[in-house]
N, C-alpha and C positions, 0 to 999 in steps of 0.2 A: 503493500501499501504507500503510496506518495504522499510524504508528508511537507512537499513541495507546496506553494500556493502561487502559484503564478499568477498574475497581472489580471490577464485573459482568458480565454479558449482557443483552442488550435483550430485549425483551418478544419479539420478531420472532425474534433467535435462540433464543430457549427455547421457542418454538412448533416452530418448524422440528426442533429437536432432536426435540421430544417426539413430532412428526409422524412422521418416521422411526424411533422407535423403534416405534411403532404399525405401519407398515407393515413393517419388518423381522419384526416379532414376527408378524404378519399371517403373511410370506410363508413362515414356519419352521413353523407352524400348518397352513397349507393347501396345502401344497405337492404332497400326495398326487394332485391331479386333475390339475399340470401330468406329473408322473411316468407318471402313466398313459396320461394324452394322448400324450406321447413315445415310450413301448414301442406305442402303438398305431399311430403314424407311422411308426415303424422298420418294424413289421411289415405294414403295407402296408393294415391293417385299419381300418376306419371308429373315427372316435372316438367315443363315445358323447357325446349331449347336456348331461350333467351334465358329464362331462370338458372339453368345449367351454367351457362357462361357467368354471367353475373354472380352467382354463388362462386364460381371457383374464383372468380377475381378476389370477392371479398375473403375466403379462406386464404390464399396466396397473400394478399395484402397483410391479413390480419396476422399470417408467419413472419411476414418481413418486419414487421411492429416488433412483435417478439424477437427476434434476430436483434435488429437493430437495438430496441432496448438492452438485451445482454451485451452488446457491442459497447455501447455508451457506459454502460457501468463498468466494466473492465478498463476503458476508454481512461473513467474518471479515477479510477483505483490508480492507475498507472502516472496519470499525470495531474491530477489534481483538480481542481476549480479555484477559479479566484473567491477573494474574500468578500463577504457582503460590502457595501458602501461603509465607510468609516462612521459616520454620523449617525447611522441606522437603530433606529429605539428598539430598544431589546424586544418588544412585542412585535414587532413587522417582521424581526430576524427570527423568531419563534414563526410567525403564522407563512413567512416563507419557504422555512424549510421544512413545516408543515405539510404544506401544499406540493413542493416538490417529491418529497418522500411517497405521498400517498399518489402523486402524477405515475412515480416509477411503479409504485406497486401494481397500479390497475394498469400499466404498459405490458404487465405482466399477466396479472390475472384476467383482465378480459379476454386475450386471446388465448389463455390455456382454456378459460372455461366455454369459450366457442370451439375450441378444437375437442374438448370433451364432449361435447354437445353435439356436434356435426358428425365427426370421426367416430367418438366413442356410444353415441346414443344413448347418452347420460343425460335424461330429458331434466334432470333437475339445474342440470350447468347451465341451462338455457335461461333461467329466472337471475343466477349470478351474473350471466354474462349481461343480461338487459340491464340490469340495475347496476352492474359496474360500468358501462357505458354511459348510461346517465349522469352518473356522481362524476367518471371522466370527463365529461363535456363539463360541468360546472366547476370543476377543477380548473378546467382550460380556460374558464373566461374569467377566472379568479387570478391563475396564472397572468394572463393578458391584460389585465386591467392592473394587477401590480407592477407590470414592467412598464405599463404607459405612467402611470404613476410615479413610477422611479424617474422615469426619463421627463416628463412634463411637468410635473411638481415638485421631485425633490431635487430635480438635476444630475442626477447622478450616471454615471456609465453602465450601469445594468444594459440597459437595451442594446446600446451600441455593442457591447464586449459579445453579444450573441450574432451580432452582423459582421463585426472586421475582426479578424484572426490575430492572436498575440502572437509575434516571433520571437519572442524571447526563449 
């Protein structure tokens, strides 16, 4: 585990972050086919070809989210992460840490529960998947709000360092 605290994120860390963002956004916007396919399978009906394609895309994107999240964890352990802003109040620091931790947890739990439901036929896992997806969505909104507040209200470098790589 890295004890160093870099000033910012590496190009790879930033790329992985935004790749996960795009995949999660795709999952939220294009999950209808998976829901339709799930309903068809539960009813014993054939899955329409368009839903097969859409559900396969959803499954592949979910697996990619999981794999990239694993990569992000290993990279964070190896390289470290920049410290929070110096003047950040302790409650905001705790809140940011909790939100980040929960987002990471859900980046594992949501794909794993989806895989358990779809590939393993574990019907209870779909409830975990749907609840986790909803909680993840709200945490992402809080994360975005926090980043924007750091940038526009507190004038900290938090948002910028997830866009511009640290070359040190």
